[in-house]
C-alpha positions as CSV (number, residue, x, y, z in Angstrom):
1,M,5.5,12.5,-26.4
2,R,4.1,14.8,-23.8
3,I,6.9,16.3,-21.5
4,L,6.0,17.8,-18.2
5,I,8.5,19.8,-16.4
6,A,6.3,21.3,-13.9
7,S,7.7,20.1,-10.4
8,F,7.3,23.5,-8.8
9,C,5.1,26.6,-9.8
10,F,6.0,30.4,-10.1
11,C,4.1,32.7,-8.2
12,F,4.2,36.6,-8.4
13,A,5.2,38.1,-5.5
14,A,5.9,41.8,-4.4
15,S,9.7,41.6,-5.3
16,G,8.7,39.8,-8.6
17,W,8.9,36.0,-9.4
18,A,9.5,33.4,-6.9
19,I,9.7,29.8,-7.0
20,T,7.5,27.9,-4.8
21,K,7.9,24.2,-4.3
22,P,4.9,21.9,-4.3
23,N,2.8,20.5,-1.3
24,V,2.3,17.1,-0.9
25,L,-0.9,15.5,0.3
26,F,0.2,12.0,1.2
27,I,-2.3,9.0,2.1
28,A,-1.4,6.3,3.0
29,I,-4.0,3.2,3.4
30,D,-3.9,-0.2,5.1
31,D,-4.0,-3.5,3.6
32,L,-6.4,-1.8,0.8
33,N,-5.9,-4.6,-2.2
34,D,-7.1,-4.0,-6.0
35,W,-10.9,-4.1,-4.7
36,V,-10.7,-0.4,-6.5
37,G,-13.2,0.8,-9.3
38,C,-10.6,1.9,-11.2
39,L,-8.4,-1.2,-10.6
40,Q,-11.6,-3.3,-11.4
41,G,-10.5,-6.1,-8.8
42,H,-14.0,-6.5,-7.7
43,P,-17.4,-5.7,-9.6
44,Q,-19.2,-4.4,-6.9
45,V,-16.8,-2.1,-5.4
46,K,-17.8,1.7,-5.6
47,T,-15.0,4.1,-5.2
48,P,-15.8,7.4,-7.0
49,N,-13.3,9.7,-5.2
50,I,-10.5,7.2,-5.8
51,D,-11.4,6.5,-9.3
52,A,-11.8,10.3,-9.9
53,L,-8.1,10.8,-8.3
54,A,-7.0,8.1,-11.0
55,K,-8.0,10.5,-13.8
56,R,-6.5,13.3,-12.6
57,G,-3.2,12.0,-12.6
58,V,-1.4,8.6,-13.3
59,L,-2.6,5.3,-12.3
60,F,-0.3,2.6,-11.6
61,T,-2.1,-0.5,-12.5
62,N,0.8,-2.9,-11.9
63,A,2.2,-1.3,-8.9
64,H,3.3,-3.8,-5.8
65,C,4.7,-3.5,-2.2
66,Q,8.0,-4.6,-1.2
67,A,7.1,-6.6,1.6
68,P,3.3,-8.6,2.0
69,I,3.3,-7.2,5.8
70,C,3.0,-3.8,7.3
71,N,6.4,-2.7,9.0
72,P,8.8,-4.0,6.3
73,S,6.6,-2.5,3.5
74,R,6.0,0.8,5.3
75,V,9.9,0.8,6.2
76,S,11.2,0.1,2.7
77,L,8.7,3.2,1.2
78,L,9.8,5.6,3.8
79,T,13.4,4.9,3.9
80,G,14.0,3.7,0.2
81,V,16.1,1.0,1.0
82,L,15.1,-2.8,0.3
83,P,14.1,-5.2,2.9
84,S,17.1,-7.6,1.5
85,T,19.2,-4.9,2.0
86,S,18.2,-3.6,5.6
87,G,17.6,-6.8,6.8
88,I,14.0,-5.6,7.8
89,Y,11.5,-8.5,7.2
90,D,8.7,-8.2,10.0
91,L,6.6,-6.9,12.1
92,D,8.7,-6.2,15.3
93,Q,11.8,-4.4,13.7
94,P,11.8,-0.7,14.0
95,H,14.0,0.6,11.4
96,H,16.0,2.7,14.0
97,L,17.7,-0.5,15.5
98,S,18.7,-1.5,11.6
99,P,22.6,-0.7,11.4
100,L,22.0,0.4,8.0
101,L,19.1,2.8,8.7
102,K,20.6,4.4,11.8
103,K,21.5,7.5,9.6
104,A,18.9,7.4,7.4
105,H,16.1,10.3,6.6
106,T,12.9,9.0,6.3
107,L,10.5,10.8,4.0
108,P,9.1,12.9,6.5
109,A,12.4,13.7,7.8
110,H,13.8,14.6,4.5
111,F,11.1,17.4,3.5
112,K,11.4,18.7,7.2
113,A,15.0,18.9,6.7
114,N,14.6,20.6,3.6
115,G,12.2,23.5,4.7
116,Y,8.7,21.7,4.2
117,Q,6.2,22.1,7.0
118,V,5.8,18.4,8.2
119,M,2.4,17.0,9.7
120,G,0.6,13.8,9.8
121,R,-2.2,11.8,11.3
122,G,-2.8,8.1,11.5
123,K,-0.7,5.3,10.8
124,I,2.4,6.0,8.8
125,Y,5.1,4.2,10.7
126,H,4.2,0.6,12.2
127,G,4.2,-0.3,15.8
128,R,4.5,1.9,18.7
129,Y,7.6,3.9,17.5
130,K,6.1,7.6,16.1
131,Y,9.5,9.1,15.6
132,P,8.4,12.7,16.3
133,E,11.5,14.2,15.5
134,D,10.4,13.2,12.1
135,W,7.8,16.0,12.3
136,H,6.3,19.0,13.2
137,D,3.1,18.0,13.9
138,F,2.3,14.3,14.6
139,K,-0.5,12.3,16.3
140,T,-2.5,9.2,15.9
141,A,-6.1,9.6,16.7
142,G,-8.0,7.3,18.9
143,D,-10.1,4.6,17.0
144,A,-13.4,4.0,18.9
145,R,-14.2,0.8,16.6
146,L,-11.2,-0.9,18.3
147,K,-13.4,-1.6,21.3
148,Q,-16.1,-3.6,19.6
149,F,-14.3,-6.8,19.5
150,R,-13.3,-7.0,22.7
151,I,-16.6,-6.3,23.9
152,K,-18.4,-8.9,21.4
153,A,-17.6,-10.1,18.1
154,I,-20.1,-9.5,15.0
155,S,-19.3,-12.6,12.9
156,S,-19.8,-15.8,14.0
157,V,-16.4,-17.4,13.2
158,P,-15.0,-19.0,16.2
159,N,-12.6,-16.9,18.5
160,I,-12.1,-14.4,15.9
161,K,-11.4,-11.6,18.1
162,V,-9.3,-8.4,16.1
163,R,-10.0,-10.2,12.7
164,D,-13.8,-9.9,13.4
165,F,-15.7,-8.2,10.5
166,G,-19.1,-6.4,10.1
167,P,-21.2,-3.6,10.7
168,I,-21.3,-1.6,14.1
169,D,-23.2,0.7,15.8
170,L,-20.8,3.8,16.4
171,P,-21.4,7.4,15.2
172,E,-19.1,8.0,11.8
173,E,-17.4,10.5,13.5
174,E,-16.0,8.5,16.1
175,F,-14.1,6.3,13.5
176,G,-10.3,7.5,13.7
177,D,-10.2,7.3,9.6
178,L,-12.7,10.0,9.1
179,V,-11.5,11.8,12.4
180,N,-8.1,11.7,10.7
181,A,-9.7,12.7,7.2
182,R,-11.3,15.8,8.7
183,W,-8.3,16.7,10.4
184,A,-6.8,17.1,7.1
185,A,-9.5,19.1,5.8
186,E,-9.3,21.5,8.2
187,Q,-5.6,21.5,7.9
188,L,-6.0,22.2,4.1
189,K,-8.0,25.6,4.8
190,Q,-5.3,27.2,6.1
191,E,-2.4,29.2,4.8
192,F,1.0,28.2,5.3
193,K,4.7,30.1,5.5
194,K,6.1,27.5,3.5
195,P,5.2,24.3,1.4
196,F,4.0,21.4,3.7
197,F,4.2,17.9,3.7
198,M,1.0,16.0,4.8
199,A,0.7,12.4,5.4
200,V,-2.4,10.8,6.6
201,G,-3.0,7.4,7.3
202,I,-5.9,5.4,7.0
203,R,-6.3,2.3,8.6
204,L,-8.9,0.7,7.3
205,P,-9.4,-2.1,5.6
206,H,-7.2,-3.2,8.3
207,V,-9.0,-5.7,10.5
208,P,-11.2,-5.6,12.4
209,L,-13.3,-4.9,9.1
210,Y,-16.0,-2.4,11.0
211,A,-17.6,0.1,9.0
212,P,-20.7,2.3,9.8
213,K,-23.8,0.5,9.1
214,R,-24.6,2.3,6.0
215,F,-21.7,1.0,3.8
216,F,-22.9,-2.6,4.5
217,G,-26.3,-1.5,3.2
218,R,-25.1,-1.3,-0.2
219,H,-24.1,-4.8,-0.2
220,P,-26.7,-7.2,0.9
221,E,-25.4,-10.6,1.7
222,A,-27.4,-12.6,-0.7
223,K,-25.9,-10.4,-3.6
224,V,-22.0,-10.4,-2.8
225,R,-20.0,-11.7,-5.5
226,L,-17.2,-14.2,-4.2
227,P,-13.6,-14.3,-5.6
228,Q,-12.9,-16.7,-8.3
229,I,-11.5,-19.9,-6.9
230,I,-10.8,-23.3,-8.3
231,K,-10.6,-26.4,-6.8
232,E,-7.0,-27.7,-6.2
233,D,-5.5,-24.9,-7.0
234,L,-2.5,-25.5,-4.2
235,K,-1.7,-29.0,-5.9
236,D,0.9,-27.4,-8.2
237,L,2.3,-25.3,-5.4
238,P,5.9,-26.3,-4.1
239,P,6.4,-27.1,-0.5
240,A,7.4,-23.5,0.4
241,G,4.8,-22.1,-1.0
242,L,2.7,-24.0,1.0
243,E,4.9,-23.2,4.5
244,I,5.0,-19.6,4.1
245,T,1.4,-19.0,3.9
246,R,1.0,-21.3,7.0
247,Y,0.7,-18.7,9.6
248,M,-2.9,-17.6,8.5
249,H,-4.1,-21.0,8.8
250,T,-3.3,-21.3,12.1
251,T,-5.3,-17.9,13.0
252,P,-9.0,-17.6,13.4
253,L,-9.5,-15.9,10.0
254,N,-8.6,-18.8,7.9
255,H,-10.3,-20.4,5.0
256,R,-11.8,-23.4,6.5
257,S,-13.3,-21.5,9.4
258,V,-14.9,-19.1,7.3
259,T,-16.4,-20.7,4.7
260,Q,-17.7,-23.7,7.2
261,T,-19.6,-21.3,9.7
262,G,-21.0,-19.8,6.1
263,N,-19.0,-16.2,6.6
264,W,-17.6,-15.9,3.5
265,K,-20.2,-14.0,1.8
266,N,-19.9,-11.8,5.1
267,A,-16.2,-11.1,5.0
268,V,-16.0,-10.0,1.5
269,R,-19.2,-7.6,2.3
270,A,-17.0,-6.2,5.3
271,Y,-14.2,-5.7,3.1
272,L,-16.3,-3.9,0.4
273,A,-18.0,-1.6,3.2
274,C,-14.8,-0.8,4.7
275,T,-13.1,-0.2,1.1
276,E,-16.1,2.3,0.7
277,F,-15.9,3.9,3.7
278,V,-12.4,4.6,2.7
279,D,-13.2,6.2,-0.4
280,H,-15.6,8.4,1.5
281,C,-12.8,9.5,4.1
282,V,-10.5,10.2,0.8
283,G,-13.0,12.2,-0.7
284,V,-13.5,14.7,2.3
285,M,-9.5,15.4,1.8
286,L,-9.8,16.0,-1.8
287,K,-12.8,17.9,-1.6
288,S,-11.4,20.3,1.0
289,L,-8.0,20.5,-1.0
290,D,-9.8,21.5,-4.3
291,E,-11.6,24.2,-2.7
292,S,-8.3,25.5,-1.4
293,A,-5.6,27.8,-2.3
294,H,-3.3,24.8,-2.6
295,A,-5.4,23.2,-5.4
296,K,-3.2,24.0,-8.2
297,N,0.2,23.5,-6.2
298,T,-0.1,20.1,-4.5
299,I,1.1,16.9,-5.2
300,I,-1.5,14.0,-4.1
301,V,0.1,10.3,-3.2
302,L,-2.6,7.6,-2.7
303,W,-1.1,4.2,-2.0
304,S,-1.6,1.0,0.3
305,D,1.0,-0.7,2.0
306,H,0.1,-4.4,0.6
307,G,-2.8,-6.6,-0.7
308,W,-5.1,-8.8,1.0
309,H,-6.7,-12.1,0.0
310,L,-10.4,-12.9,0.6
311,G,-10.1,-16.8,-0.3
312,E,-8.2,-16.8,-3.0
313,K,-5.9,-19.8,-3.0
314,E,-7.8,-20.4,0.4
315,H,-5.7,-17.9,1.9
316,W,-6.7,-14.8,4.0
317,A,-5.0,-11.8,4.5
318,K,-1.8,-11.1,3.3
319,R,1.6,-13.0,4.0
320,S,2.1,-14.4,0.4
321,L,4.2,-13.6,-2.5
322,W,1.1,-14.0,-5.0
323,E,-0.4,-11.2,-6.6
324,E,-3.5,-10.7,-4.1
325,S,-0.5,-9.9,-1.2
326,T,1.6,-7.8,-3.6
327,R,-0.4,-5.6,-5.8
328,V,-1.3,-2.0,-4.5
329,P,-3.3,0.8,-5.5
330,L,-0.6,3.8,-6.5
331,I,-1.6,7.2,-7.6
332,L,0.1,10.4,-8.2
333,A,-1.7,13.3,-9.6
334,G,-0.8,17.2,-9.5
335,P,1.9,19.3,-11.0
336,G,4.1,18.2,-13.3
337,I,2.2,15.0,-13.9
338,A,0.6,13.8,-16.5
339,K,-2.8,12.1,-17.0
340,G,-3.4,8.3,-17.8
341,T,-2.7,4.8,-17.0
342,S,0.3,2.9,-16.8
343,T,0.7,-0.8,-16.9
344,R,4.3,-1.0,-16.0
345,A,5.6,-3.0,-13.3
346,V,6.6,-0.4,-10.5
347,G,7.0,-0.9,-6.5
348,L,6.4,1.6,-3.5
349,I,9.9,2.0,-3.0
350,D,9.8,4.3,-6.1
351,L,8.0,6.9,-4.1
352,Y,10.9,8.5,-2.2
353,P,13.2,9.2,-5.2
354,T,9.9,10.5,-7.5
355,L,8.5,12.8,-4.9
356,N,12.6,13.8,-4.6
357,A,12.4,14.6,-8.1
358,L,9.1,16.5,-8.4
359,C,9.9,18.7,-5.6
360,Q,13.5,19.1,-6.4
361,L,14.8,17.9,-3.1
362,P,18.5,17.4,-2.3
363,A,19.5,13.5,-1.9
364,P,18.9,11.9,1.2
365,P,22.1,10.6,3.2
366,Q,21.1,7.0,2.5
367,T,21.4,5.5,-1.0
368,L,17.7,4.8,-2.4
369,E,17.2,1.7,-4.1
370,G,14.2,2.5,-5.8
371,R,13.7,4.2,-9.2
372,S,12.6,7.6,-9.7
373,L,9.1,7.3,-11.9
374,M,9.5,10.9,-13.5
375,T,9.6,9.0,-16.9
376,L,6.2,7.4,-16.4
377,L,4.9,10.5,-14.7
378,N,5.5,12.1,-18.2
379,N,4.5,9.6,-20.3
380,P,2.4,6.7,-18.6
381,Q,3.2,4.2,-21.4
382,A,7.1,4.9,-21.6
383,K,9.7,2.2,-21.8
384,W,10.4,0.7,-18.3
385,A,12.2,-2.5,-18.2
386,H,12.4,-2.8,-14.5
387,P,10.3,-5.8,-12.7
388,A,8.9,-4.8,-9.3
389,L,10.4,-6.9,-5.8
390,T,8.6,-8.1,-3.1
391,T,10.0,-10.0,-0.4
392,F,8.6,-11.8,2.4
393,H,11.3,-13.3,4.9
394,R,15.0,-13.4,4.0
395,N,15.5,-14.9,0.5
396,D,12.1,-15.7,-0.2
397,H,11.2,-13.2,-3.6
398,T,8.9,-12.8,-6.3
399,L,9.4,-10.6,-9.0
400,R,6.5,-9.1,-11.1
401,T,6.8,-7.8,-14.9
402,E,4.0,-6.7,-17.2
403,R,3.6,-10.3,-17.9
404,W,5.3,-12.9,-15.5
405,R,5.1,-13.4,-11.6
406,Y,7.9,-15.5,-10.4
407,I,8.6,-16.4,-7.1
408,R,11.9,-18.4,-5.7
409,Y,12.1,-19.4,-2.3
410,A,14.8,-19.6,0.3
411,N,15.1,-23.3,-0.3
412,G,15.0,-23.0,-4.0
413,D,11.3,-23.8,-4.8
414,E,9.8,-22.0,-7.6
415,E,6.7,-20.6,-9.0
416,L,6.1,-18.8,-12.4
417,Y,2.8,-17.5,-13.4
418,D,1.6,-15.9,-17.1
419,H,-0.7,-12.9,-16.3
420,A,-1.2,-12.8,-20.0
421,A,-3.0,-16.1,-20.1
422,D,-3.6,-16.7,-16.1
423,P,-4.2,-13.8,-14.5
424,N,-5.6,-15.6,-11.3
425,E,-2.3,-17.6,-11.0
426,W,-4.0,-20.9,-11.1
427,N,-1.6,-22.5,-13.2
428,N,2.3,-22.9,-11.8
429,L,4.7,-23.2,-14.8
430,A,7.9,-23.5,-13.1
431,K,8.3,-26.9,-13.9
432,N,7.3,-26.8,-17.3
433,L,10.6,-26.7,-19.5
434,N,9.2,-24.7,-22.1
435,Y,9.6,-21.6,-19.6
436,Q,12.9,-22.2,-18.2
437,K,14.3,-19.3,-20.3
438,I,12.1,-17.3,-18.5
439,I,12.9,-17.9,-15.2
440,I,16.7,-17.9,-15.9
441,G,16.0,-14.4,-17.2
442,L,14.2,-13.5,-14.2
443,K,16.5,-15.2,-11.4
444,K,19.4,-13.0,-12.6
445,K,17.2,-9.9,-11.5
446,L,16.8,-11.2,-7.8
447,P,18.4,-9.2,-5.2
448,K,22.3,-10.2,-5.0
449,M,22.0,-9.3,-1.1
450,N,19.9,-11.1,1.3
451,A,20.8,-9.2,4.7
452,Q,20.8,-11.3,8.0
453,D,17.8,-10.0,10.1
454,S,17.6,-6.5,11.6
455,P,17.6,-6.6,15.6
456,A,14.1,-7.1,16.9
457,L,12.5,-5.1,19.7
458,S,11.6,-8.6,21.5
459,K,15.2,-9.2,21.3
460,K,16.6,-6.0,22.3
461,K,18.6,-6.2,25.5
């Protein structure tokens, strides 16, 4: 087994040898599922920059978010605490209102407290709170693409509004994601007196699914390939499995509206175009890093906060406990990291302890519930006995191992899928007596704590 211990580098200074901690380039992408070339989620997507990054480090092909919705997923990653422990399950629950997290150091704050220059742009936290005290320099750039759906929708789905999709007449340099990527590229050319933690949040492919026209030109509507689905896929789902996804069926972006208006290929085309524009933005940053003095001493982390459905199981967007909602791209590359692919089931919550170990920082005030991925960064195929946990609402959980997905809802309803034989999760095995031992074993690994809901902004007096 190849053992790597270079989590920091040695640089020669006038006074002799000195230890310099590695920099961190932290790339957060919104709503990006496995439709990335290196994850083979869609046969037509082209993401050369993300694919090249995957070859530079460890690509986790079985990585999962801790919540299939923005805020709780990001809070969990940035604090290292599970939703079932913090009670943060929904969008309107900022972490500073959680009694458990009031004294927690978020990941940027922890790096700042330990001598790093901490800066960022774009969407890192969710919602109106930006937590300026966590940063030396942080801004969210305006995104001109958000004007389009307020003026006129591009698609013909009735009342689509913010969930619209299609090409728009907007110069690329006015897209917020490219603005932020170019900011990072300029920063990476600079000299720093201390190691930096640079976070860049990319909003696409979050709705509205607007991208520059040239990215749509790569995918003519007639040639777009739709996701694989089967008729009556929902027949073997328990009532809770249908109820938990009902919200999206009440929005304009639902399977019936998209298909009846003939927009399914258009929506898939838009997601592919937005993903390829995201890849372009990632390439802008990586090119600048590779040409900079920081190239050999910077850890690169690329992740998405959750996945996204495009008609699988007749569902759209996120908010499910199925594979399309929970599986995310996750890549780590740089000093102290091997090269390879890991199929082990890991979670975004594992990033905090992993970066803590790579950069040799002290433990934060809160207890980190993730596990350091250092074993897998040394040897991507090392033994790893831990399932990945995703929670959506209190006591609604799914566990993902290398082979199995087990879902248990708060009312006791269950789903079980064998990914060795059924990667599309079409056949629910939960009622099959032959698999009860599997269910019993996985059930023991569900969280013992299911905290009450943390305070929400709408309920704060």
